[in-house]
KENUVO-103733 format. One record per residue: residue number from 0; residue in three letters; x, y, z of N, C-alpha, C in turn. Coordinates in steps of 0.1 Angstrom, whole numbers, m for minus. Example, Ala and Ser with C-alpha at 12.3 -4.5 7.8 and 13.67 -1.06 7.14 Angstrom:
DOBA  palo  fikol    n.x    n.y    n.z   ca.x   ca.y   ca.z    c.x    c.y    c.z
DOBA     0    Ala    132    m57     78    123    m45     78    132    m33     78
DOBA     1    Ser    128    m22     71    137    m11     71    129      0     79
REM end
This chain:
DOBA  palo  fikol    n.x    n.y    n.z   ca.x   ca.y   ca.z    c.x    c.y    c.z
DOBA     0    Met   1225  m1157  m1709   1220  m1157  m1695   1206  m1152  m1695
DOBA     1    Leu   1197  m1159  m1688   1183  m1156  m1686   1182  m1143  m1677
DOBA     2    Lys   1175  m1133  m1682   1174  m1120  m1676   1160  m1116  m1673
DOBA     3    Leu   1150  m1122  m1681   1136  m1117  m1680   1126  m1128  m1682
DOBA     4    Leu   1116  m1128  m1673   1105  m1137  m1675   1093  m1129  m1679
DOBA     5    Leu   1086  m1133  m1689   1073  m1126  m1693   1062  m1136  m1691
DOBA     6    Leu   1053  m1132  m1683   1042  m1142  m1679   1028  m1136  m1683
DOBA     7    Asp   1022  m1144  m1692   1008  m1141  m1694   1000  m1142  m1681
DOBA     8    Phe    989  m1135  m1680    982  m1135  m1667    971  m1146  m1667
DOBA     9    Asp    960  m1143  m1674    948  m1152  m1674    952  m1165  m1680
DOBA    10    Gly    950  m1176  m1672    953  m1189  m1676    968  m1194  m1675
DOBA    11    Thr    976  m1184  m1670    990  m1187  m1668    994  m1185  m1654
DOBA    12    Val    994  m1173  m1649    997  m1169  m1635    985  m1173  m1627
DOBA    13    Ala    973  m1171  m1632    961  m1174  m1624    950  m1180  m1633
DOBA    14    Asp    943  m1189  m1628    932  m1195  m1635    920  m1186  m1633
DOBA    15    Thr    917  m1178  m1643    906  m1168  m1641    895  m1171  m1651
DOBA    16    Arg    895  m1182  m1658    886  m1185  m1668    871  m1184  m1664
DOBA    17    Arg    868  m1191  m1653    854  m1191  m1648    850  m1178  m1644
DOBA    18    Ala    858  m1170  m1636    854  m1157  m1631    852  m1148  m1643
DOBA    19    Asn    861  m1148  m1653    859  m1139  m1665    846  m1143  m1672
DOBA    20    Thr    844  m1156  m1674    832  m1161  m1681    819  m1156  m1674
DOBA    21    Leu    819  m1159  m1661    806  m1155  m1654    804  m1140  m1654
DOBA    22    Ala    815  m1132  m1653    813  m1118  m1653    807  m1113  m1666
DOBA    23    Tyr    813  m1119  m1677    807  m1115  m1690    793  m1120  m1692
DOBA    24    Ile    790  m1132  m1687    776  m1137  m1688    766  m1128  m1681
DOBA    25    Asp    770  m1123  m1669    762  m1115  m1661    760  m1101  m1667
DOBA    26    Ala    771  m1095  m1672    770  m1082  m1679    762  m1083  m1692
DOBA    27    Leu    763  m1093  m1699    755  m1095  m1711    741  m1097  m1708
DOBA    28    Ala    738  m1105  m1698    724  m1107  m1693    717  m1094  m1690
DOBA    29    Glu    725  m1085  m1683    719  m1072  m1680    716  m1064  m1692
DOBA    30    Ala    723  m1067  m1703    720  m1060  m1716    710  m1067  m1725
DOBA    31    Gly    704  m1078  m1719    694  m1086  m1726    700  m1096  m1736
DOBA    32    Ile    713  m1100  m1734    719  m1109  m1743    722  m1122  m1735
DOBA    33    Thr    718  m1133  m1740    720  m1146  m1734    732  m1153  m1740
DOBA    34    Leu    741  m1157  m1731    753  m1165  m1735    756  m1175  m1724
DOBA    35    Asp    758  m1188  m1728    761  m1198  m1718    776  m1199  m1716
DOBA    36    Glu    779  m1205  m1704    793  m1206  m1701    801  m1215  m1710
DOBA    37    Gln    796  m1226  m1715    803  m1235  m1724    805  m1228  m1737
DOBA    38    Thr    796  m1220  m1743    798  m1214  m1756    809  m1203  m1754
DOBA    39    Tyr    808  m1195  m1743    818  m1185  m1742    832  m1191  m1741
DOBA    40    Thr    834  m1201  m1732    847  m1208  m1730    852  m1214  m1743
DOBA    41    Arg    843  m1221  m1750    848  m1228  m1763    851  m1218  m1774
DOBA    42    Asn    844  m1207  m1775    845  m1198  m1787    852  m1185  m1785
DOBA    43    Tyr    851  m1180  m1773    855  m1166  m1771    866  m1163  m1760
DOBA    44    Phe    868  m1173  m1751    878  m1170  m1741    892  m1167  m1746
DOBA    45    Gly    898  m1156  m1741    911  m1151  m1745    910  m1140  m1755
DOBA    46    Met    899  m1137  m1761    897  m1126  m1770    897  m1113  m1762
DOBA    47    Arg    902  m1102  m1769    900  m1089  m1763    885  m1086  m1763
DOBA    48    Cys    882  m1078  m1753    868  m1075  m1751    861  m1070  m1763
DOBA    49    Asp    866  m1059  m1770    860  m1054  m1781    858  m1064  m1792
DOBA    50    Glu    868  m1072  m1794    867  m1082  m1805    856  m1092  m1802
DOBA    51    Phe    856  m1097  m1789    845  m1106  m1785    831  m1100  m1786
DOBA    52    Leu    829  m1088  m1781    816  m1082  m1782    812  m1080  m1796
DOBA    53    Thr    821  m1076  m1805    818  m1074  m1819    814  m1087  m1826
DOBA    54    Lys    822  m1098  m1822    819  m1111  m1828    805  m1116  m1824
DOBA    55    Ile    800  m1112  m1813    786  m1117  m1809    775  m1107  m1813
DOBA    56    Gly    780  m1097  m1821    770  m1088  m1828    767  m1075  m1821
DOBA    57    Ile    776  m1071  m1812    774  m1057  m1806    782  m1047  m1814
DOBA    58    Asp    775  m1040  m1822    782  m1031  m1831    785  m1017  m1825
DOBA    59    Ser    777  m1013  m1816    777  m1000  m1810    790   m998  m1801
DOBA    60    Pro    799   m989  m1804    810   m987  m1795    806   m983  m1780
DOBA    61    Gln    795   m976  m1779    790   m971  m1766    785   m983  m1758
DOBA    62    Gln    778   m992  m1765    773  m1004  m1758    784  m1014  m1754
DOBA    63    Arg    794  m1015  m1763    806  m1023  m1760    813  m1018  m1747
DOBA    64    Leu    815  m1004  m1747    821   m998  m1736    813  m1000  m1723
DOBA    65    His    800   m999  m1724    792  m1000  m1712    793  m1015  m1707
DOBA    66    Ile    792  m1025  m1716    793  m1039  m1712    807  m1042  m1706
DOBA    67    Arg    817  m1036  m1712    831  m1038  m1707    832  m1033  m1693
DOBA    68    Lys    827  m1021  m1690    828  m1015  m1677    820  m1023  m1667
DOBA    69    Arg    808  m1027  m1671    800  m1035  m1662    807  m1049  m1659
DOBA    70    Lys    813  m1055  m1669    820  m1067  m1667    831  m1065  m1656
DOBA    71    Ile    838  m1054  m1657    849  m1051  m1648    843  m1050  m1634
DOBA    72    Glu    832  m1043  m1632    825  m1042  m1619    821  m1055  m1614
DOBA    73    Leu    816  m1064  m1622    810  m1077  m1618    821  m1087  m1615
DOBA    74    Tyr    833  m1086  m1621    843  m1095  m1621    847  m1100  m1606
DOBA    75    Pro    849  m1090  m1597    853  m1094  m1584    843  m1103  m1577
DOBA    76    Ser    830  m1102  m1581    820  m1111  m1574    822  m1125  m1577
DOBA    77    His    831  m1129  m1586    833  m1142  m1590    847  m1147  m1587
DOBA    78    Phe    854  m1139  m1578    868  m1143  m1575    869  m1155  m1567
DOBA    79    Asp    859  m1161  m1561    859  m1173  m1554    863  m1185  m1563
DOBA    80    Ser    862  m1183  m1576    866  m1193  m1586    880  m1191  m1591
DOBA    81    Val    887  m1181  m1587    901  m1178  m1592    911  m1186  m1584
DOBA    82    Ser    921  m1191  m1590    932  m1198  m1583    945  m1195  m1589
DOBA    83    Leu    955  m1194  m1580    969  m1191  m1584    977  m1203  m1588
DOBA    84    Asn    985  m1201  m1598    995  m1211  m1603   1007  m1210  m1593
DOBA    85    Lys   1006  m1217  m1582   1016  m1216  m1571   1030  m1221  m1576
DOBA    86    Pro   1032  m1232  m1584   1045  m1235  m1588   1052  m1224  m1597
DOBA    87    Leu   1044  m1218  m1606   1050  m1208  m1614   1053  m1196  m1606
DOBA    88    Met   1045  m1192  m1596   1048  m1181  m1587   1061  m1183  m1579
DOBA    89    Ala   1062  m1196  m1574   1074  m1199  m1566   1087  m1198  m1575
DOBA    90    Phe   1086  m1203  m1587   1097  m1201  m1597   1100  m1187  m1599
DOBA    91    Thr   1090  m1179  m1602   1091  m1164  m1605   1097  m1157  m1593
DOBA    92    Asp   1093  m1160  m1581   1098  m1153  m1569   1113  m1157  m1567
DOBA    93    Asn   1116  m1169  m1569   1130  m1173  m1568   1139  m1167  m1579
DOBA    94    Phe   1134  m1166  m1591   1141  m1159  m1602   1144  m1145  m1599
DOBA    95    Arg   1134  m1138  m1593   1135  m1124  m1590   1145  m1122  m1578
DOBA    96    Gln   1145  m1131  m1568   1154  m1130  m1557   1168  m1132  m1561
DOBA    97    His   1171  m1138  m1573   1184  m1139  m1578   1187  m1129  m1589
DOBA    98    Gly   1180  m1118  m1589   1183  m1107  m1598   1176  m1106  m1611
DOBA    99    Gly   1168  m1115  m1614   1160  m1115  m1627   1148  m1106  m1625
DOBA   100    Lys   1142  m1102  m1637   1130  m1094  m1637   1119  m1103  m1642
DOBA   101    Ala   1107  m1100  m1637   1095  m1107  m1642   1083  m1097  m1645
DOBA   102    Phe   1078  m1097  m1657   1067  m1088  m1661   1055  m1097  m1664
DOBA   103    Ile   1043  m1091  m1660   1031  m1097  m1665   1029  m1090  m1679
DOBA   104    Val   1026  m1099  m1689   1024  m1094  m1703   1011  m1100  m1707
DOBA   105    Ser   1000  m1092  m1707    987  m1097  m1711    980  m1087  m1720
DOBA   106    Thr    971  m1092  m1728    964  m1082  m1736    950  m1079  m1730
DOBA   107    Gly    949  m1084  m1717    937  m1080  m1709    938  m1066  m1704
DOBA   108    His    927  m1061  m1699    927  m1047  m1694    933  m1046  m1680
DOBA   109    Ile    940  m1035  m1678    947  m1034  m1665    938  m1034  m1653
DOBA   110    Asp    926  m1029  m1654    917  m1030  m1643    914  m1045  m1639
DOBA   111    Asn    912  m1053  m1649    909  m1067  m1646    921  m1074  m1639
DOBA   112    Ile    933  m1071  m1645    945  m1077  m1640    948  m1072  m1626
DOBA   113    Ser    947  m1059  m1624    950  m1053  m1610    940  m1059  m1600
DOBA   114    Asn    927  m1060  m1603    918  m1066  m1594    921  m1080  m1589
DOBA   115    Val    926  m1088  m1598    929  m1102  m1595    942  m1102  m1587
DOBA   116    Ile    952  m1094  m1591    965  m1093  m1583    962  m1089  m1569
DOBA   117    Lys    953  m1079  m1567    950  m1075  m1553    943  m1087  m1546
DOBA   118    His    934  m1094  m1552    926  m1105  m1546    936  m1116  m1542
DOBA   119    Leu    946  m1119  m1550    955  m1130  m1547    967  m1125  m1539
DOBA   120    Lys    967  m1112  m1536    978  m1106  m1528    992  m1108  m1534
DOBA   121    Leu    992  m1104  m1547   1004  m1105  m1555   1011  m1092  m1557
DOBA   122    Glu   1007  m1081  m1551   1013  m1068  m1552   1028  m1069  m1549
DOBA   123    Gly   1036  m1063  m1558   1050  m1062  m1555   1058  m1074  m1560
DOBA   124    Arg   1051  m1084  m1565   1058  m1097  m1570   1061  m1097  m1584
DOBA   125    Phe   1058  m1086  m1591   1062  m1084  m1605   1069  m1070  m1607
DOBA   126    Asp   1078  m1069  m1616   1085  m1057  m1619   1077  m1047  m1627
DOBA   127    Arg   1068  m1052  m1635   1060  m1044  m1643   1048  m1051  m1649
DOBA   128    Ile   1038  m1044  m1653   1026  m1050  m1660   1025  m1043  m1673
DOBA   129    Ile   1025  m1051  m1684   1021  m1046  m1697   1008  m1052  m1700
DOBA   130    Ser    998  m1043  m1702    984  m1048  m1705    980  m1045  m1719
DOBA   131    Gly    968  m1049  m1723    963  m1046  m1736    961  m1031  m1738
DOBA   132    Asp    961  m1023  m1727    960  m1009  m1728    973  m1002  m1732
DOBA   133    Asp    984  m1010  m1732    997  m1005  m1735   1002  m1007  m1749
DOBA   134    Val    994  m1015  m1756    999  m1019  m1770    987  m1017  m1780
DOBA   135    Ser    991  m1016  m1792    981  m1014  m1802    975  m1027  m1808
DOBA   136    Asn    983  m1037  m1808    980  m1049  m1815    979  m1061  m1805
DOBA   137    Pro    968  m1068  m1806    966  m1080  m1797    975  m1092  m1802
DOBA   138    Lys    977  m1101  m1793    983  m1114  m1796    974  m1120  m1807
DOBA   139    Pro    980  m1126  m1817    993  m1132  m1819   1004  m1122  m1823
DOBA   140    Asp   1001  m1109  m1825   1011  m1100  m1828   1021  m1100  m1816
DOBA   141    Pro   1034  m1100  m1818   1044  m1100  m1807   1046  m1087  m1800
DOBA   142    Glu   1039  m1076  m1804   1042  m1063  m1799   1043  m1062  m1784
DOBA   143    Cys   1034  m1069  m1777   1034  m1068  m1762   1047  m1074  m1757
DOBA   144    Phe   1052  m1085  m1762   1064  m1091  m1757   1077  m1083  m1761
DOBA   145    Ile   1077  m1078  m1773   1088  m1069  m1778   1088  m1057  m1769
DOBA   146    Thr   1077  m1051  m1766   1076  m1039  m1758   1082  m1042  m1744
DOBA   147    Ala   1079  m1053  m1738   1084  m1057  m1725   1099  m1059  m1726
DOBA   148    Met   1104  m1066  m1736   1118  m1068  m1737   1126  m1055  m1738
DOBA   149    Asn   1120  m1046  m1746   1126  m1033  m1748   1127  m1025  m1735
DOBA   150    Leu   1116  m1025  m1727   1115  m1019  m1714   1125  m1024  m1704
DOBA   151    Ala   1128  m1037  m1705   1137  m1044  m1696   1151  m1044  m1701
DOBA   152    Asn   1153  m1039  m1713   1166  m1039  m1720   1171  m1054  m1721
DOBA   153    Ala   1162  m1062  m1725   1166  m1077  m1727   1164  m1081  m1741
DOBA   154    Thr   1172  m1090  m1746   1171  m1096  m1759   1162  m1108  m1758
DOBA   155    Pro   1157  m1113  m1770   1149  m1125  m1770   1157  m1137  m1764
DOBA   156    Glu   1170  m1137  m1766   1178  m1148  m1760   1179  m1148  m1745
DOBA   157    Gln   1176  m1136  m1739   1177  m1134  m1725   1163  m1135  m1718
DOBA   158    Thr   1153  m1139  m1726   1139  m1139  m1722   1133  m1153  m1723
DOBA   159    Leu   1124  m1156  m1713   1116  m1168  m1713   1102  m1164  m1711
DOBA   160    Ile   1093  m1168  m1719   1079  m1165  m1719   1071  m1177  m1714
DOBA   161    Phe   1061  m1174  m1706   1051  m1184  m1701   1038  m1180  m1707
DOBA   162    Glu   1031  m1189  m1714   1018  m1187  m1720   1010  m1199  m1720
DOBA   163    Asp    997  m1197  m1721    987  m1208  m1721    980  m1210  m1734
DOBA   164    Ser    978  m1199  m1741    969  m1200  m1753    977  m1201  m1766
DOBA   165    Asp    970  m1207  m1776    976  m1208  m1789    981  m1195  m1795
DOBA   166    Ile    972  m1184  m1793    976  m1171  m1799    987  m1165  m1791
DOBA   167    Gly    988  m1168  m1778    999  m1163  m1770   1012  m1170  m1774
DOBA   168    Ile   1011  m1183  m1776   1023  m1191  m1780   1028  m1186  m1794
DOBA   169    Glu   1019  m1183  m1803   1023  m1177  m1816   1030  m1164  m1814
DOBA   170    Ala   1024  m1155  m1805   1030  m1142  m1803   1044  m1144  m1797
DOBA   171    Ala   1046  m1153  m1788   1059  m1155  m1782   1069  m1160  m1793
DOBA   172    Arg   1064  m1170  m1801   1073  m1175  m1812   1077  m1164  m1821
DOBA   173    Arg   1068  m1155  m1824   1071  m1144  m1833   1081  m1133  m1827
DOBA   174    Ser   1081  m1133  m1814   1091  m1124  m1807   1105  m1129  m1807
DOBA   175    Asn   1107  m1142  m1810   1119  m1149  m1810   1125  m1153  m1797
DOBA   176    Ala   1117  m1152  m1786   1121  m1156  m1773   1116  m1171  m1771
DOBA   177    Ala   1122  m1178  m1761   1118  m1191  m1758   1105  m1191  m1751
DOBA   178    Val   1096  m1201  m1752   1083  m1201  m1746   1080  m1214  m1740
DOBA   179    Ile   1073  m1214  m1729   1069  m1226  m1722   1054  m1225  m1721
DOBA   180    Arg   1047  m1236  m1725   1032  m1236  m1725   1028  m1240  m1710
DOBA   181    Ile   1019  m1233  m1705   1013  m1236  m1692    999  m1241  m1694
DOBA   182    Thr    996  m1252  m1687    982  m1258  m1687    977  m1259  m1673
DOBA   183    Leu    967  m1252  m1670    961  m1252  m1656    949  m1261  m1656
REM end
């Protein structure tokens, strides 16, 4: 019997691609680094912040932290481009009304997730949020999904995962739970 839904956030519950991209572009521009929207989307979207900033050549942990904080500050200024996956939320709400649990499971930072949840007025519509701050290993490692299943006292057979990215799908597969790919 299905007991638990695990939903990735960015690209699954909400289409945040453009808002994330523009916030990074703005934060990097302030640091004197030029990156265009297409390059970020094609090569870096979905990476953890430290991994992304390291890949583009920012070796200083202090500079990476500064850019990450600035990106979080700039992110809400681009929320006009964020949209909710209404069919998935309707399914999730119905599932919870019938006794199931639904967790957000994202390797994004809690500040970014919380800001979008407030913007979309989704407070109280999830039982828990597992963020990148709660796990040591990013997707495709299944740690985030296994952590969520343990917290909900659910087995992989009682869990259904919704994901949009290849690395998220791989993490879900490695957790042994069923997965549905979302395309926004």
